[in-house]
N, C-alpha and C positions, 0 to 999 in steps of 0.2 A: 058297525055304526060309523067308524072312521072312514071306511070306504065310501059310504053314502055321502058323507060330508065332502070328501074330495071330488066325488062325481058331481055333486051339486055345484061346487065352486067352479069346476071345469065347464059345466053347462052354462052357468051364469056368465062366465068370461066369453064363451062362444056366442051366446045371445047378444051380449053387449057389443062385441066386435062385428057381428053380422047385421046389426040394426041398420036400416036404411038411413043414410045421412050421417052415420057415425063413422069416425076415422077407422080405416081398415087396419088389419093386422100389421102390414108392412110399415104403414105410417106410424103406428104406435111404437113399433120396435125401433124405428129410426129416431123417434122423439125421446126415447128413454135417456140417452146420454145428455141431451139438452135439458131435460126435465131435472135430472139428478144434479147436474152442474148448476142450474138455476136455483134449485132448492138449497144447495150447499152455500152458494154465494148470497142467498137471501133475496134473489130477484123474483122467485116464484113463491108467493106467500101461502099457497094452498097445499103444500107438502111440508109438514112440520119436522122438527128434529127427531121427535119420537118415532115417526114413521120411517125416517131415514135409518134410525138405529135398528128398527125391526127388520128392515130390508137387509141391512148389513149383517145382523145376527142370523137371519135365514140363510144368507149366502155363506157365512162362516160355518154354519152347521152342515150345509151340504158338502163343502169342500174339506171340512175337518175330518181327520182320521178317527176322532173320538165321537162316538155316537151313543144315543140313549139305548138303542138296540144294536149290538155289534153286527157288522155286515157278514161275518162268517156264519151267522144263523140264516142260511139260505132261505130266500123267500121273505122271511119276516124282517131281516136286517136291512133290506133295501127299501122296504115299504115306507119306513119312517122318512128316509131321505126323499123318496118320491112324493110323499105327502107335503113335506116342506117345500119342495120344488113347485108343486102344483099351487100351493098357497102363494109362494113368492111370485110366480109368473102371473097368476090371475090378479094379484094385487098390483103388480107393476103395469100390467096391461090396462087395468081399470084406471090407475093414476095417470098413465101416459095418454089415455084417451081424453081424460079431463084436461090434461095439459095442452093437448093439441087444440081442443075447443077454446081454451083460455087464450092461446096464441092467436087463434082466428079472430076472437072478439077484440083482442088488443089491436090487431091489424085493421079491423073494421073501424075502430075508434080513431086510429091514426089517420085513416083516409077521410073520415068525416069532419075532422077539424078544419075550420076555414084557414086558408093561408093568408098570412099578413103581408 
């Protein structure tokens, strides 16, 4: 069941990235640092502190030597890290796509304002 969930999350991320008019993978990856920096500074209101904490927890779990399922159990031990990695990347890609669209809307509004 967990494999199906990871596969579904991967498929949703792929579909979102490959949608016509949607920001591409490279654009989303480049936007991640700006998005995270903006969210931490409070400049980007659509990514809350709770989401940032979940992203940090996911990253800490991946790089931490302590796992729910030890890595020495070959096959099984790495699957949990991979599942967290898939969740983290699909969440970050989705959030960064929304961030890029938010940036574009902001730029459009800036250009539409009449100059004094």
